[in-house]
C-alpha positions as a Python dict, from the first residue, in 0.01 Angstrom:
ca = {
    (1, 'M'): (0, 0, 0),
    (2, 'R'): (127, 350, -81),
    (3, 'L'): (51, 629, 166),
    (4, 'L'): (33, 1002, 108),
    (5, 'P'): (257, 1211, 333),
    (6, 'L'): (119, 1500, 533),
    (7, 'T'): (271, 1745, 286),
    (8, 'A'): (59, 1599, 10),
    (9, 'V'): (-255, 1652, 217),
    (10, 'I'): (-153, 2015, 263),
    (11, 'A'): (-97, 2043, -111),
    (12, 'L'): (-447, 1916, -177),
    (13, 'A'): (-593, 2185, 41),
    (14, 'V'): (-437, 2467, -161),
    (15, 'L'): (-513, 2344, -511),
    (16, 'P'): (-797, 2544, -669),
    (17, 'G'): (-1055, 2337, -854),
    (18, 'S'): (-907, 2015, -719),
    (19, 'A'): (-1078, 1710, -577),
    (20, 'A'): (-993, 1840, -232),
    (21, 'A'): (-1198, 2150, -298),
    (22, 'A'): (-1496, 1921, -337),
    (23, 'A'): (-1422, 1707, -36),
    (24, 'G'): (-1769, 1728, 107),
    (25, 'T'): (-2052, 1479, 90),
    (26, 'P'): (-2157, 1378, -265),
    (27, 'A'): (-2475, 1527, -408),
    (28, 'A'): (-2806, 1413, -264),
    (29, 'G'): (-2941, 1104, -427),
    (30, 'A'): (-2600, 958, -506),
    (31, 'S'): (-2519, 621, -356),
    (32, 'G'): (-2205, 418, -307),
    (33, 'F'): (-2091, 114, -114),
    (34, 'T'): (-1822, -16, 117),
    (35, 'I'): (-1604, -310, 11),
    (36, 'T'): (-1640, -557, 297),
    (37, 'D'): (-1418, -843, 179),
    (38, 'P'): (-1111, -852, 410),
    (39, 'R'): (-906, -993, 119),
    (40, 'I'): (-948, -665, -70),
    (41, 'K'): (-713, -429, 111),
    (42, 'E'): (-569, -233, -181),
    (43, 'S'): (-853, -187, -429),
    (44, 'S'): (-675, -11, -712),
    (45, 'G'): (-921, -26, -1002),
    (46, 'L'): (-1293, -39, -1076),
    (47, 'A'): (-1499, -148, -1375),
    (48, 'A'): (-1878, -171, -1393),
    (49, 'S'): (-2019, -499, -1518),
    (50, 'R'): (-2250, -479, -1818),
    (51, 'I'): (-2414, -817, -1768),
    (52, 'H'): (-2450, -820, -1389),
    (53, 'P'): (-2640, -506, -1279),
    (54, 'G'): (-2484, -329, -983),
    (55, 'V'): (-2168, -541, -983),
    (56, 'Y'): (-1821, -385, -998),
    (57, 'W'): (-1493, -560, -1076),
    (58, 'T'): (-1186, -473, -871),
    (59, 'H'): (-846, -611, -771),
    (60, 'N'): (-570, -555, -521),
    (61, 'D'): (-270, -341, -603),
    (62, 'S'): (1, -600, -536),
    (63, 'D'): (109, -892, -318),
    (64, 'D'): (-222, -1070, -372),
    (65, 'G'): (-190, -1299, -671),
    (66, 'P'): (-372, -1332, -1005),
    (67, 'Y'): (-715, -1248, -867),
    (68, 'V'): (-1003, -1026, -977),
    (69, 'Y'): (-1308, -974, -754),
    (70, 'A'): (-1673, -901, -834),
    (71, 'V'): (-1837, -683, -568),
    (72, 'D'): (-2213, -634, -536),
    (73, 'S'): (-2276, -265, -476),
    (74, 'A'): (-2605, -342, -299),
    (75, 'T'): (-2425, -519, -15),
    (76, 'G'): (-2052, -448, -60),
    (77, 'R'): (-1990, -822, -57),
    (78, 'T'): (-1774, -1019, -298),
    (79, 'V'): (-1990, -1239, -519),
    (80, 'A'): (-1711, -1392, -726),
    (81, 'R'): (-1334, -1426, -732),
    (82, 'V'): (-1169, -1501, -1064),
    (83, 'T'): (-829, -1669, -1059),
    (84, 'L'): (-626, -1603, -1374),
    (85, 'T'): (-398, -1868, -1518),
    (86, 'G'): (-151, -1855, -1806),
    (87, 'I'): (-6, -1517, -1709),
    (88, 'G'): (281, -1579, -1469),
    (89, 'T'): (312, -1378, -1147),
    (90, 'P'): (162, -1026, -1151),
    (91, 'R'): (398, -750, -1037),
    (92, 'D'): (193, -434, -978),
    (93, 'V'): (-169, -451, -1093),
    (94, 'E'): (-316, -101, -1109),
    (95, 'A'): (-622, -86, -1334),
    (96, 'I'): (-914, -272, -1487),
    (97, 'S'): (-1145, -185, -1775),
    (98, 'L'): (-1423, -359, -1968),
    (99, 'G'): (-1401, -355, -2346),
    (100, 'P'): (-1679, -359, -2606),
    (101, 'D'): (-1581, -720, -2678),
    (102, 'G'): (-1718, -818, -2335),
    (103, 'Q'): (-1370, -888, -2203),
    (104, 'L'): (-1203, -748, -1893),
    (105, 'Y'): (-861, -590, -1938),
    (106, 'V'): (-633, -588, -1632),
    (107, 'G'): (-336, -353, -1631),
    (108, 'D'): (-22, -487, -1462),
    (109, 'I'): (135, -151, -1542),
    (110, 'G'): (265, -8, -1216),
    (111, 'D'): (634, 62, -1166),
    (112, 'N'): (707, 238, -838),
    (113, 'L'): (1077, 240, -917),
    (114, 'G'): (1018, 503, -1183),
    (115, 'G'): (1063, 315, -1508),
    (116, 'T'): (1291, 31, -1402),
    (117, 'W'): (1097, -236, -1592),
    (118, 'D'): (1136, -211, -1967),
    (119, 'H'): (799, -376, -2021),
    (120, 'V'): (467, -424, -1844),
    (121, 'W'): (164, -644, -1911),
    (122, 'I'): (-206, -638, -1986),
    (123, 'Y'): (-420, -944, -1911),
    (124, 'R'): (-751, -1009, -2087),
    (125, 'F'): (-1030, -1256, -2020),
    (126, 'P'): (-1407, -1275, -2091),
    (127, 'E'): (-1634, -1134, -1823),
    (128, 'P'): (-1785, -1442, -1656),
    (129, 'K'): (-2153, -1492, -1733),
    (130, 'Q'): (-2211, -1657, -1395),
    (131, 'L'): (-2100, -1503, -1066),
    (132, 'A'): (-1904, -1768, -879),
    (133, 'D'): (-1545, -1841, -785),
    (134, 'V'): (-1385, -1962, -1105),
    (135, 'T'): (-1047, -2016, -1270),
    (136, 'V'): (-1001, -1883, -1623),
    (137, 'R'): (-716, -1878, -1870),
    (138, 'A'): (-625, -1522, -1963),
    (139, 'E'): (-431, -1380, -2255),
    (140, 'Q'): (-116, -1189, -2168),
    (141, 'F'): (6, -892, -2371),
    (142, 'T'): (353, -741, -2340),
    (143, 'V'): (355, -361, -2346),
    (144, 'K'): (635, -111, -2406),
    (145, 'Y'): (619, 266, -2447),
    (146, 'A'): (760, 432, -2757),
    (147, 'D'): (947, 689, -2546),
    (148, 'G'): (1081, 460, -2275),
    (149, 'A'): (971, 286, -1957),
    (150, 'R'): (752, 465, -1703),
    (151, 'N'): (514, 419, -1411),
    (152, 'A'): (139, 406, -1479),
    (153, 'E'): (-182, 341, -1288),
    (154, 'A'): (-460, 408, -1540),
    (155, 'L'): (-576, 181, -1822),
    (156, 'M'): (-887, 262, -2026),
    (157, 'V'): (-1048, 63, -2308),
    (158, 'H'): (-1261, 273, -2540),
    (159, 'P'): (-1615, 130, -2532),
    (160, 'V'): (-1672, 175, -2906),
    (161, 'T'): (-1338, 130, -3082),
    (162, 'G'): (-1191, -120, -2835),
    (163, 'R'): (-861, 66, -2839),
    (164, 'V'): (-655, 51, -2519),
    (165, 'Y'): (-506, 362, -2357),
    (166, 'I'): (-267, 396, -2064),
    (167, 'A'): (-204, 712, -1863),
    (168, 'S'): (141, 735, -1710),
    (169, 'K'): (190, 877, -1362),
    (170, 'S'): (446, 1154, -1322),
    (171, 'E'): (468, 1484, -1137),
    (172, 'D'): (569, 1686, -1441),
    (173, 'K'): (566, 1472, -1754),
    (174, 'G'): (270, 1237, -1742),
    (175, 'G'): (113, 1135, -2069),
    (176, 'L'): (-171, 949, -2238),
    (177, 'Y'): (-52, 655, -2447),
    (178, 'E'): (-245, 488, -2728),
    (179, 'G'): (-205, 119, -2799),
    (180, 'P'): (-216, -48, -3140),
    (181, 'Q'): (-550, -99, -3310),
    (182, 'E'): (-545, -461, -3194),
    (183, 'L'): (-330, -608, -2918),
    (184, 'S'): (-99, -894, -3012),
    (185, 'A'): (-27, -1179, -2772),
    (186, 'S'): (270, -1296, -2980),
    (187, 'G'): (472, -975, -2999),
    (188, 'T'): (539, -650, -2816),
    (189, 'N'): (263, -389, -2817),
    (190, 'V'): (411, -41, -2847),
    (191, 'F'): (205, 238, -2691),
    (192, 'K'): (260, 588, -2833),
    (193, 'R'): (217, 916, -2647),
    (194, 'V'): (-77, 1121, -2777),
    (195, 'A'): (-136, 1380, -2502),
    (196, 'D'): (22, 1538, -2197),
    (197, 'L'): (-145, 1476, -1861),
    (198, 'P'): (-119, 1578, -1497),
    (199, 'W'): (-60, 1314, -1228),
    (200, 'V'): (-324, 1049, -1308),
    (201, 'T'): (-411, 752, -1085),
    (202, 'D'): (-705, 623, -1291),
    (203, 'G'): (-939, 705, -1576),
    (204, 'A'): (-1258, 585, -1742),
    (205, 'F'): (-1450, 643, -2063),
    (206, 'S'): (-1820, 719, -2053),
    (207, 'P'): (-2026, 425, -2185),
    (208, 'D'): (-2088, 598, -2518),
    (209, 'G'): (-1718, 682, -2556),
    (210, 'G'): (-1782, 1054, -2580),
    (211, 'R'): (-1606, 1157, -2260),
    (212, 'L'): (-1295, 1064, -2066),
    (213, 'T'): (-1279, 1119, -1690),
    (214, 'L'): (-938, 1128, -1523),
    (215, 'R'): (-862, 1138, -1155),
    (216, 'G'): (-550, 1187, -948),
    (217, 'Y'): (-464, 1268, -590),
    (218, 'F'): (-513, 1637, -667),
    (219, 'F'): (-788, 1661, -930),
    (220, 'A'): (-1072, 1497, -1120),
    (221, 'R'): (-1184, 1625, -1459),
    (222, 'T'): (-1395, 1510, -1752),
    (223, 'Y'): (-1281, 1585, -2108),
    (224, 'P'): (-1469, 1558, -2436),
    (225, 'W'): (-1323, 1275, -2643),
    (226, 'K'): (-1296, 1368, -3009),
    (227, 'D'): (-1093, 1222, -3295),
    (228, 'G'): (-923, 979, -3062),
    (229, 'R'): (-796, 1245, -2821),
    (230, 'P'): (-910, 1435, -2510),
    (231, 'E'): (-1009, 1790, -2596),
    (232, 'G'): (-967, 2122, -2417),
    (233, 'E'): (-933, 2197, -2048),
    (234, 'G'): (-1212, 1963, -1943),
    (235, 'E'): (-1464, 2017, -1667),
    (236, 'R'): (-1399, 1976, -1297),
    (237, 'V'): (-1573, 1683, -1130),
    (238, 'D'): (-1691, 1716, -770),
    (239, 'A'): (-1499, 1408, -663),
    (240, 'P'): (-1470, 1322, -294),
    (241, 'W'): (-1152, 1359, -93),
    (242, 'Q'): (-1004, 1011, -49),
    (243, 'G'): (-673, 964, 128),
    (244, 'Q'): (-549, 711, -130),
    (245, 'A'): (-747, 805, -440),
    (246, 'E'): (-692, 513, -676),
    (247, 'S'): (-987, 439, -901),
    (248, 'V'): (-1280, 572, -1102),
    (249, 'T'): (-1541, 419, -1331),
    (250, 'Y'): (-1877, 503, -1482),
    (251, 'S'): (-2186, 310, -1385),
    (252, 'A'): (-2312, 86, -1665),
    (253, 'D'): (-2582, 338, -1762),
    (254, 'G'): (-2339, 631, -1759),
    (255, 'S'): (-2537, 833, -1506),
    (256, 'T'): (-2289, 807, -1218),
    (257, 'L'): (-1917, 816, -1154),
    (258, 'L'): (-1782, 582, -887),
    (259, 'F'): (-1464, 682, -703),
    (260, 'G'): (-1267, 426, -503),
    (261, 'S'): (-963, 417, -279),
    (262, 'E'): (-722, 173, -120),
    (263, 'G'): (-748, 45, 236),
    (264, 'A'): (-939, -216, 430),
    (265, 'S'): (-1318, -169, 412),
    (266, 'S'): (-1266, 110, 160),
    (267, 'R'): (-1559, 324, 55),
    (268, 'V'): (-1667, 366, -308),
    (269, 'V'): (-1836, 703, -349),
    (270, 'A'): (-2095, 774, -619),
    (271, 'V'): (-2115, 1116, -787),
    (272, 'P'): (-2391, 1195, -1039),
    (273, 'V'): (-2261, 1278, -1385),
    (274, 'K'): (-2319, 1636, -1490),
    (275, 'P'): (-2499, 1674, -1824),
    (276, 'A'): (-2266, 1750, -2111),
    (277, 'A'): (-2281, 2105, -2241),
    (278, 'G'): (-2601, 2134, -2442),
    (279, 'G'): (-2708, 1778, -2368),
    (280, 'S'): (-2802, 1519, -2109),
    (281, 'A'): (-2598, 1280, -1903),
    (282, 'T'): (-2415, 1018, -2109),
    (283, 'P'): (-2637, 723, -2203),
    (284, 'A'): (-2517, 367, -2236),
    (285, 'P'): (-2414, 286, -2595),
    (286, 'D'): (-2568, 46, -2839),
    (287, 'P'): (-2358, -266, -2899),
    (288, 'A'): (-2064, -182, -3124),
    (289, 'K'): (-1806, -386, -3304),
    (290, 'P'): (-1472, -381, -3123),
    (291, 'G'): (-1142, -301, -3285),
    (292, 'A'): (-1250, -18, -3515),
    (293, 'P'): (-964, 230, -3551),
    (294, 'A'): (-984, 565, -3376),
    (295, 'A'): (-958, 872, -3594),
    (296, 'P'): (-603, 1008, -3619),
    (297, 'G'): (-501, 1279, -3378),
    (298, 'P'): (-265, 1574, -3411),
    (299, 'A'): (66, 1513, -3582),
    (300, 'G'): (360, 1447, -3358),
    (301, 'G'): (167, 1256, -3093),
    (302, 'Q'): (175, 1540, -2842),
    (303, 'G'): (-172, 1674, -2901),
    (304, 'G'): (-267, 1730, -2539),
    (305, 'G'): (-223, 2104, -2513),
    (306, 'G'): (-550, 2132, -2325),
    (307, 'F'): (-389, 1961, -2028),
    (308, 'T'): (-114, 2221, -1983),
    (309, 'R'): (-300, 2435, -1732),
    (310, 'G'): (-406, 2132, -1529),
    (311, 'A'): (-47, 2013, -1516),
    (312, 'A'): (67, 2357, -1403),
    (313, 'V'): (-186, 2361, -1121),
    (314, 'L'): (-77, 2015, -1019),
    (315, 'A'): (284, 2133, -1003),
    (316, 'V'): (191, 2375, -723),
    (317, 'G'): (79, 2085, -506),
    (318, 'T'): (357, 1850, -599),
    (319, 'A'): (618, 2115, -518),
    (320, 'L'): (516, 2076, -155),
    (321, 'V'): (553, 1700, -176),
    (322, 'L'): (895, 1668, -335),
    (323, 'G'): (1076, 1685, -3),
    (324, 'A'): (906, 1371, 128),
    (325, 'K'): (895, 1015, 5),
    (326, 'R'): (544, 973, -135),
    (327, 'L'): (577, 609, -224),
    (328, 'L'): (695, 302, -38),
    (329, 'R'): (953, 162, -274),
    (330, 'R'): (935, -203, -369),
    (331, 'R'): (1206, -414, -524),
    (332, 'P'): (1119, -536, -876),
    (333, 'R'): (1005, -891, -907),
    (334, 'G'): (1108, -1139, -1169),
    (335, 'D'): (941, -1149, -1509),
    (336, 'A'): (654, -1385, -1580),
}
């Protein structure tokens, strides 16, 4: 588990428009749940099931094994644990996302040693149709970044195109990385930088694919998604203050954002989605064929100018944190 130092908490308090500024109780009518399973102590990702209403998939950060848990939001209880085979030993699992192909994508993409591992992994398996403890064989995909190794905690699968994106985690040079049109289990999948980002700990696409919500320790914002890229400065989300803010997902119908954190008996907080400018809250999409290519973005792969101001604001908070160790370092484990 990684803990925020006191200086980071102070930084949160001074950041304008940050998640800390909206640290109060979520809007009336919103609902959430508490994860009650004592095995889930470092919930680091969330994904809403599309075939099991009210169920959310999650996993531990590390030191747990190849497990993914289904949690019923009505009770907070685990209703299934999936054991993955065929993938070796996970190192630092940080994110989970459900693709339009009905498969769950698990991101073993963390690297607390700041880019020590020259590759990371994505695991993929079909969402189980029945909720029960089960063992499944997963596909394993090797991932490298075009501009070198880095730490990351956010993996998002676009719900229409099926394209996979990873957001790296860095105080001053985070980025959004786009995977190939289709992942290959036989070769290396090179992810290319397409936008600059602030310090991101998780992200999620709206069910129709029209918006991308990103969260970090210091902010939460929703951006229009156009031509395969986030657009503009985005809109601040009234996310709750959570001491170890690790995850975000949309509800299956797109009406609510769910924010999670690490820790035993951690609380998942629901925040109603604000209507898009000139429209209503994002509806769930019609079934779409996976794997369709996203439209090309700006030349040069750095088309994230809209994130510059957010990154600058984040720098104010991180400047107060640099003097303290924010992460508990872990020695790298062997490859799978």
